[in-house]
N, C-alpha and C positions, 0 to 999 in steps of 0.2 A: 571203481564206483559201481554199486549195485542199486538198481532202481526197480521198485515195485509200486503198486498202488497204496500199500500200507506203510512203507518205509523207504528212506533214502539213506544209504550208507556210504561213507568215505573211509579212508584208512583209519581215521581217528574218531569219526563222529557217527552217530545214529540219530536221524530225524524221523520221528514216527508220529502216529496219531496219539491224541490225548488219552491218558489212562487216569483212573481215579487216584492212583498212587502218586500222580504228578501234582496233585493239589498243593501239598505243603511245599515242595521245592519251588513250584511256580510262584507261590506267595512270597517266598524268600527272594527270588530273583526280581520281583516287582518292587522290593523295598528301595532299589536304585532306579527312580522313576524314568521310564523311557528305554531302559536297557533290558535285554532278555538273556543276559549272561551274568552269572554270579561274579562279583568283583574279583575273586581269586582266579577266574577264568579269563579275565581281560589280558590282552597283551601276548596271548599264545597263538594267535592266528586262527582261532576257532570261527570267529565271525566271517573272516575272509574265506576260509575253507567251506563253510556252510553256504555262503553266497555263491561261490564258484560252482559248487555242486548243484545248487538249486537252479542256477542259470543253465548249466549243462543239461540237467533233467528237463527243464522247460523246453529247450530246443531239441535235444536228442531223444529224450524219453517220451515227452508229451506232444512235441511238434508245434509248440506255440510260434507265432510270428514275431512276437516282441515281448520284452520284459520291462516293467516299469517299477521304480522304487522311489519312495519319498521319505523325507525326514525334515525336522526343524533345521533352519539355516544354522542355528547354533550348534547342531550336532555334527561337528566336523569329523569325529572318528567314524561315524556311520557313512558320511560322504566319502571318506577315504576307502572304506570297504567297498562301496559301490564302484568307485574307480578301479580298484584292484580286481573287481569281478567283471570289468570290461564295459560297464555302463558309462554313458557320457551325459553331461549336463544338458537338460532339455529346457528348463525354465524355473521360474519362481512363482509362488502364489501365496495368498494369505489363507490359512486353513479356516474354513467356515465354522468349524465346531470349537475353535479356540477363541476365547474372548478378545476383542480388540484391545490393543495396548499390551497384551501379554508378549514377553520376549519369545515365546514358543509359537506364536501365530505365523510368522514368516516361515514358509516352507520352500524346499527345493525339490525338484523332480529330476530323476535320472532315467535313461532309457537305453535299451540295447536291442538290436536285431540279430538274427543268427549270422554267424560268420560265413563267408564264402558263398 
């Protein structure tokens, strides 16, 4: 893994700052509401790889004391990614910016501290 302030690389992925050329692919990814991977990228482990690299960079590269992640309770695939990235369930809450009664309002929070 390579870490810099401008990008984070794994063996298969590059996470970097926004570029103007990202506008069209970003709009395409947002056509499956709540996901940030194109549908044909699902099921290849990219989300888990990105989450694990991000957690490692947060602790080893940046020196954070903790990492938090949240998603809708209905989003079980994202919760599975959080677990595979070593986060543990912290709690539940109703998202204040989502209308009461919406099935997306109940949210779950996961947390991780550095190992060892």
